[in-house]
TORKOL-979807 format. One record per residue (C-alpha): residue in three letters; y, x negated, z negated. Coordinates in steps of 0.1 Angstrom, whole numbers, plus 5000, padded with zeros to 4 digits. Example, Ala and Ser with C-alpha at 12.3 -4.5 7.8 and 13.67 -1.06 7.14 Angstrom:
residues 2
ALA495548774922
SER498948634929
//
This chain:
residues 768
MET121252078918
ILE124052178897
ALA125952328927
LYS122752518937
SER122252648902
ILE125852768900
ALA125452938934
PHE122253108922
HIS123853228891
LEU126853358911
PHE124453528934
ARG122653688905
ARG125953798889
GLU127253958922
LEU123954128928
ILE123954288893
ASP127654378897
GLN127054548931
TRP124054738916
ARG125454808882
ASP126155168890
ARG123055388891
ARG124755638914
THR125755368939
LEU122155248941
LEU120855588946
THR123455648974
VAL122655338992
ILE118855338990
PHE117455678980
LEU119955918995
PRO119155809031
LEU115455869023
LEU116456219013
LEU118656279043
TYR116256159070
PRO113556429064
ILE116356699062
LEU117856549094
GLY114456569111
LEU114156939101
GLY117556989115
MET116656819148
LEU113657049150
GLN115957339148
MET118357199174
MET115557129199
GLN115357499206
PHE118857469221
MET117657179243
GLY115057389260
GLU115257509296
LYS117357819300
PRO117158069328
THR119558039358
ARG120358309382
VAL120358239419
VAL121458499446
VAL120358469482
VAL122258609512
GLY120458619545
GLY116958559533
GLN115558779560
HIS116658519586
LEU114458259570
THR111558499567
ALA111858599604
ASN111858229613
ASP108458159596
THR105358119616
ASP101958239605
SER100857899593
ALA104057819574
ILE104357839536
PRO107058099529
LEU109958009506
PHE110258359490
GLY107558569475
PRO107558939468
GLU109158899434
GLY111258589438
TRP110358239448
ASN107058149462
ALA104958019433
ASP103657729454
VAL107157579456
LEU108457619420
ILE107557259408
GLY106557359374
ASN109457599369
SER108957969368
ASN110658279383
ASP111858339347
LEU113858009348
SER115058039384
GLN115758409386
LEU116358509422
GLU117758819438
HIS118458889475
ILE121859049481
GLU124459099508
PHE128058989506
SER130059259488
ASP133259129504
PRO133259089542
VAL135758809538
ALA133158609517
GLU130758569547
ASP133658419568
ALA134558199539
ALA131058069536
LEU130957999574
GLN134257809573
LEU133157609542
ALA130057509561
VAL132057369590
VAL135357249575
ASP135156939553
SER138656889538
GLU139156869501
THR142956899504
SER143057209526
GLU144857499509
GLN142857739531
GLN139657589519
ALA140757649483
LEU141158019492
TRP137658019507
ARG136257859475
ALA137958119454
THR136458399475
ILE132958259469
GLN133658209433
ARG134558579430
GLU131358669448
LEU129358469423
GLN131158619393
SER130658969407
GLN126858899409
SER126758719375
ALA125158429393
ASP125158059389
VAL124757949425
LEU124658119459
LEU122158029486
TRP123458139520
ILE121158139551
ALA122858199584
PRO120858249617
GLY121158009645
LYS123158099676
VAL121958099712
ALA123357799729
ASP125757839759
GLN123757779792
SER126857649809
SER126957359786
ALA125257039797
ASP124556949761
SER123057289751
PRO119457259738
THR116657409759
ASP112957449756
ALA110157349780
ASP111057649803
ASP114657549806
ARG115557859785
PRO118357809759
LYS116957809724
PRO118857899692
THR120457629671
PRO118757549637
LEU119357769607
ARG122257689584
VAL121257669547
GLN124257649525
LEU124157609487
PHE127357689468
GLN127657549433
ASN130257499406
SER129857149391
ALA132357239363
SER129657459349
ASP126457319333
GLN124457629342
SER125557599379
ARG124557229380
ILE121157309365
ALA120657599389
ALA121657379419
GLY119257109409
ARG116357359406
VAL117157509440
GLU117457169458
ALA114057069443
ILE112457389455
LEU113957349490
GLY112756989491
LEU109257069481
TRP109157369505
TYR110357159534
SER108056859527
THR104957079522
ASN105557249556
GLN106056919573
ALA102956779558
LYS101057089569
LYS102457049605
GLN101356689607
ALA097956759594
ALA097457039619
ALA098956839647
GLU101157139656
PRO104257079676
SER106357309654
VAL105357489622
LYS108957569612
GLU112157529630
ALA114457269615
PHE117457379595
HIS120757219585
TYR121257199547
THR124557139530
ALA125857169495
SER129357299490
GLU131357239458
LEU133357539447
ALA135157379417
PRO138357179424
ARG138256819415
GLU140756869388
GLN138557129371
ILE135556899372
GLN137656619356
SER138856869329
GLN135256949322
LEU134356579317
TRP137356519294
SER136656839274
ARG133556669261
ILE135056329254
LEU138456419237
PRO137156669211
PHE134456429201
ILE136956149195
LEU139256389177
PHE136556509153
LEU135356159145
TRP138756019137
THR139956329117
LEU136856289096
THR137355919091
GLY141055959082
ALA140356249058
PHE137456069041
TYR139255749032
ALA142455929022
ALA140456158999
VAL138555878984
ASP141755698976
GLY143456008962
CYS140556098939
ALA138155818931
GLY140955568936
GLU143155738909
LYS140255728885
GLU140055348889
ARG143855308887
GLY144055528856
THR146755748870
LEU144656068871
GLU145256128834
ALA148956148839
LEU148456408866
LEU146156618846
VAL148556658817
THR151256808839
PRO151757188839
SER149957208873
THR146757398874
ARG143557228887
ARG143657438919
GLN147357338925
ILE146356968921
VAL143457008945
LEU145657188971
GLY148356918968
LYS145756648974
LEU144256849002
LEU147556869021
THR148056499017
THR144556429030
MET145156669059
THR148256469068
PHE146456139070
SER143556309088
LEU145956459115
THR147756139119
SER144555929124
GLY143056189148
MET146156219170
VAL146955849171
ASN143455769183
LEU143556059207
ILE146855949223
GLY145355599226
THR142255749243
ILE144355959267
GLY146655659275
THR143555439282
GLY142155719305
LEU145355729324
PHE145455349329
VAL141855329340
SER142155619364
ALA145355469379
GLN143555129384
LEU140455289400
SER142655499423
ALA144755189433
ALA141554999440
GLY140055279460
SER136855279439
HIS134355549445
ALA132055439417
LEU133155729395
PRO134156009419
ASN134656269391
PHE136556039368
GLY140256109368
PRO143256119345
PRO142856339315
PRO144956669317
LEU148056629297
SER147856999287
ALA144756899267
LEU146956709242
GLY148657029233
TRP145357219227
LEU143956939208
LEU146956929185
VAL146457299178
GLY142657249172
ALA143256949150
ILE144657169123
PRO141557359114
ILE139457049121
SER141356839096
ALA141357119071
LEU137557139072
PHE136956769070
SER139656719043
ALA138156989021
ILE134756839024
SER135956489018
MET137956608988
SER134956768972
VAL132856458977
ALA135556218966
ALA136056408934
PHE132456358925
ALA132555978930
ARG133355748901
SER134955468921
SER136255398956
LYS133255188964
GLU130855468954
GLY132955718974
GLN132755499005
HIS128955519004
TYR129155899008
LEU130655859043
LEU127255799059
PRO125556109046
ILE128556319058
LEU128356159092
MET124556219094
ILE125156589086
CYS128156629110
LEU126756429140
PRO124056689150
LEU126756959149
LEU129056749171
THR126256669195
LEU125157029200
PRO128157129222
LEU127456829244
LEU123956929254
PRO123657049290
GLY123357419295
VAL124557509259
GLN127257769262
MET129857929240
ASP128658269225
LEU128858449192
GLY125958259177
MET127457919185
SER130958029173
LEU129558089139
LEU128157739135
PRO130657519115
VAL132057219134
SER130057309166
GLY132057639169
LEU135357449167
MET134257199193
PHE133057469217
TRP136457649211
LEU138457339220
ARG136257279251
SER137057629263
LEU140757579259
ILE140757239277
GLU138757369306
GLY141157659310
GLN138557929299
TYR141258109278
TRP139558449277
THR136358279264
ALA138358099237
ALA140258419228
LYS137058619223
PHE135658379198
THR138858259180
LEU138258499151
PRO134558409145
VAL135358039147
LEU138158059122
ILE136158279098
ALA133058059098
ASN134957729093
GLY137457889069
TRP134657999047
CYS133357639046
VAL136857519036
TYR137057779009
LEU133657678994
ALA134557308995
ILE137957368978
ASN136257568951
TRP133757298945
ALA136557038942
VAL138357268917
VAL135157308896
GLN134856928894
PHE138456888884
GLN137757128856
HIS134956918842
GLU136056608822
THR132556468824
VAL132956438862
LEU136556298861
PHE136156048832
ARG132555928836
PRO132055558826
VAL130555328851
GLU126955268840
ARG125054948843
PHE121854988862
SER118454928845
ILE115355028863
PHE113455048831
ALA116155268814
TRP116255488845
LEU112555538846
SER112455598808
SER115155868811
ILE113156048838
PHE109656028823
GLN110255988786
GLN113556158778
LYS112556508790
GLN115156768794
SER114957138783
TRP115757238819
PRO115657058853
THR118856878862
VAL120556868896
SER119056518901
HIS115556668897
VAL116456938922
VAL117556688947
ALA114356478942
LEU112256798947
VAL114056888979
ALA113556538992
LEU109856548983
ILE109256879000
ALA111056789032
GLY109356449035
LEU105856569025
LYS106056859049
LEU107056639078
LEU104356389069
LEU101556629063
GLN102356839094
SER102456529116
MET099256379102
ALA097156699099
PRO095256789131
HIS096257099149
PRO094057379137
ALA091557509163
ASP089557759143
TRP089757959111
SER088357689088
SER090757419100
PHE093657669098
VAL092857749062
ALA092657379054
HIS095857299072
THR097757579055
LEU096557499020
ILE097357129024
VAL100957199036
LEU101757469010
CYS099957328980
GLY100456958988
ALA104056959000
VAL105557258981
ALA103757368950
LEU102357038937
PRO105656838937
ALA107357128918
ILE104557138892
LEU104356768887
LEU108156738883
ALA108157028858
ILE105456848837
THR106956498838
SER110656568835
THR110956888813
ARG109756978778
SER108457318788
PRO106957328823
LEU106357708820
GLN109957758811
SER111157538839
LEU109057728865
GLN110158058850
LEU106558158844
ARG107558408816
GLY105658728809
THR106959048824
THR106159418824
LEU104159628847
PRO107259848857
MET109059518867
LEU106159418890
MET105859768905
GLY109659778910
ALA109559448928
MET106759568951
ALA108559888958
MET111759698966
ALA109959488992
VAL108759809009
CYS112159969007
PHE114159659019
HIS111759579047
PRO113759799072
LEU116859599063
ILE115159259068
VAL113759379102
ALA117159499114
PHE118759179102
GLN116058979120
GLN116559159152
TRP120359099150
VAL119658729144
MET117358719174
THR120158879195
LEU122658619181
TYR120358329187
PRO117758409212
LEU114558209211
THR114157949239
VAL110657849229
ASP107658039243
THR106258229214
GLY103758419235
GLN101358129238
MET101758059201
GLN100858409191
GLU097858409215
VAL096458099199
LEU097158229164
HIS095358559172
THR092458359185
ILE092158169153
LEU092558469131
ASP089758649149
GLY087458409131
ALA088658529096
PRO086058719076
GLY088359009072
MET091959119068
TRP091759049031
ALA091358679039
ILE094358679062
LEU096558839036
LEU095358609009
LEU096058299030
MET099258399048
ALA100858639023
VAL099758558988
THR099458178990
PRO102958119005
ALA104458358980
VAL102958158950
CYS103557808963
GLU107157868976
GLU108258068946
LEU107157798922
ALA109357548940
PHE112457738951
ARG112658028926
GLY111057838898
PHE112057478895
ILE115057458919
LEU116857768908
SER116357698870
GLY117857348876
LEU120857468896
LYS121757738871
GLN122357468845
ALA125257318865
LEU126457618886
LYS127257988881
PRO124158208886
HIS125258368918
ASN126158018932
ALA122757898923
VAL121058188940
TRP122958118972
ILE122157748972
SER118457788964
ALA118158048992
ILE119957819017
LEU117757529007
PHE114657729013
GLY115957839047
ALA116557489056
MET112857399051
HIS111857629080
GLY111257499115
LEU113357749135
LEU116957839130
GLN116258209132
GLN113558169105
SER116057979083
ILE118758239086
VAL116458539078
ALA114658349050
SER117958259034
ALA119158619035
THR115958739019
GLY116158468993
ILE119458618981
ILE117658948975
LEU114958778955
GLY117458578936
PHE118958898923
ILE115459008912
ALA114858678894
LEU118258698876
ARG117559058865
THR113959018854
GLY114158658840
SER110558598853
LEU109058448885
TRP106258698887
PRO108358988903
CYS109558738929
ILE105958648938
ILE105059018941
TYR108059078963
HIS107358778984
ALA103658868989
THR104459228997
HIS107059129022
ASN104658879039
ALA101859149040
LEU104259399057
THR105359129082
LEU101759049090
GLN100959419095
PHE103859429120
ALA102459129139
PHE099059289142
PHE100259649147
ASP098659849175
PRO101160089192
GLU098360339198
TRP098260409161
ILE101660579162
ALA100960879185
PRO098061039164
SER099960989132
ARG102961219125
PHE104060999096
LEU104060679117
SER105760859145
PHE108560959121
VAL108960619105
LEU108360369133
ASP109760309168
ALA107560099190
GLN108759929222
VAL106059859248
ASN106059699282
GLU104459829314
GLN101059699303
GLN101359899271
GLN101759579251
LEU103859579220
VAL107159399225
GLY109159529196
LEU108659729164
SER111359879143
TYR112060159118
ALA113660479128
PRO117260509116
LEU116860799092
PRO113660669073
ALA115260329073
ALA118460449056
PHE116460649030
LEU114260349022
ILE117260119018
ILE119060358995
CYS115860378974
GLY115659998973
VAL119259978961
TRP118560228933
ILE115460038923
ALA117359708922
LEU120059858900
SER117460008877
LEU115859668869
LYS117059588834
PRO117259238821
ARG114959128793
GLY117559038766
SER119058698771
SER116558598798
THR118858728825
THR120958408826
SER117858188828
GLY115958388854
THR115158238888
ALA116258348922
GLY113758458947
HIS113058408983
SER110758579008
LEU109058429037
ALA110958639063
SER109058489092
LEU110458549126
ALA109458539162
PRO105758459156
ASN105958689126
VAL103858449105
SER104558209077
GLU106357899089
ALA103857679071
THR101057819092
LEU102757699124
//
């Protein structure tokens, strides 16, 4: 019994010791609860990159297949592409098709030779493949479908095929599909074409058997030819594996080195001696950053060399055993090691800067180690994005931190040097900006003694709850801001998943109010009441003047051309892969049941403006300004609001508009101008969504201000401002913004704003 009692007391002591630090407990238990809703919102944004993307197929010799059709056969091609009966759920938009002729006479001979010769080591065959590759590149196509007519058999041959009248008949058609397995787009296109051909053939065979016809369609010989050399396919495989391993181990090496260099020195008591030296805080941070980068590079390269050595060993063993289980698995290209060494420098700089900023915040090494999981949860989606099939390197991808670096390394390893060269500057700028921000954050923390020399607190649940609900602060703290962001993200996911999909106006109103009021406005109001002394002050609900309100409304009108132009640029940078046409059609059907336009504006313009401004420009910004510089607080509050949106395009535009509203909040010191701006902007966006292009022609004013793009059916596909009126409005908006004068000392305690900048569906994200 005594032994059990001692063991129990030791267990109790160790448990209290592990949980003595409030920050450690929050990191282990509550931080994952915060991150999972945010991770869920991030996954929703990433899903648009996982959608099906269009592929381009070119057909040579399609007339031979059409001439071979009988009256009762189902054709393969339609007047505008594939026959709709053989698309298997795809559409002509996904499998874009064009009939062409070989632009190079040598290409037809190369296609014929590749259909006959089957030798992977033939140098002549490599030349034929290169010829077809050039043909595909000249047509900007993913695959080429070549259909060659059958030849009349030689009558002198005893084995020549003949029909019932002993007349020689032509040999079957040759259908050849040329693809490049080193390209994701080409593999996807080849899979779609093969599925279409399979359904077309089986449908005609079933029709022939049902009609008991001797022959509905002549048989054809189908073969698929690979254009990419085996070494190129192997490089494409290793270009996914090696950068992923490099990223993981550079992050791991940087994190543990940074924790030991920052939090570890706090525990050892050696940080004080370093701080009393003549070195500035920035010099100290840069010195520790270089040390962390050294360990990060060493960790990444050592594990990379081990991976390459293992790949060489496994490949040699499979080759010696003659195994065909992994036909595309081969030794990793040794040239990849050089490119990975070059790419490891910006990678280690990025992860070292992030790790330094996090490690400087931690009190102890144990607390710092708990922060590794949140960093991994944020980085893993960015590491996974370049591995998705069909996702290609472009300007939009190059601007994504971590993902752009991984795409850039993949292009170098695969030998796509021109692609890598085009996006080198955007990749370095995007990731260099992140390094700069992380270093500045670490410097700021080294300048605050309250961060560097915080005592380890013993945890008491009662004292913690008492400090939250009884010891009210004058302003919200960063902890309150984090709690509100977690509540908004979690409640939005919960309410949107539980609430039934709106089918009419009444259910749409209920759904919108539940999400906006219950998940956004109510948590902000409750936290302001329970955690601060003056809820009105925390929410920035101060009085303002009529000129301020009118100026905010005028700014929304004047800056709307700027937001529309920025939105169109974002849409070009990150094209939508989701079908918004059906979403807009359903929304228009629901809104037809509204009692009037006033009800739509009240629900979709005013309500989001009030609810979202209370949270993001009221509580969140006022809390961030107590710990950060005002302009940094504006940036972070705008980014947090953008992250709450479901689409990446919406997030970017909403964040940019939030910066404008943040300026208004800082200048006016009141939330009311932000609400007016937000509501006016939403109203203009709704008017654009319901705009009828026929209104422009009769009105000289609208014809001068707006440019409408319509399709052949006279349906509105795009609406923008004319250049001259847009420039005039933007200049007026800048003048109005500079004319807003702060109300005494309230400038430093104003809130930043945000606007709903809804995007493709042109409606509030909360209504979707």
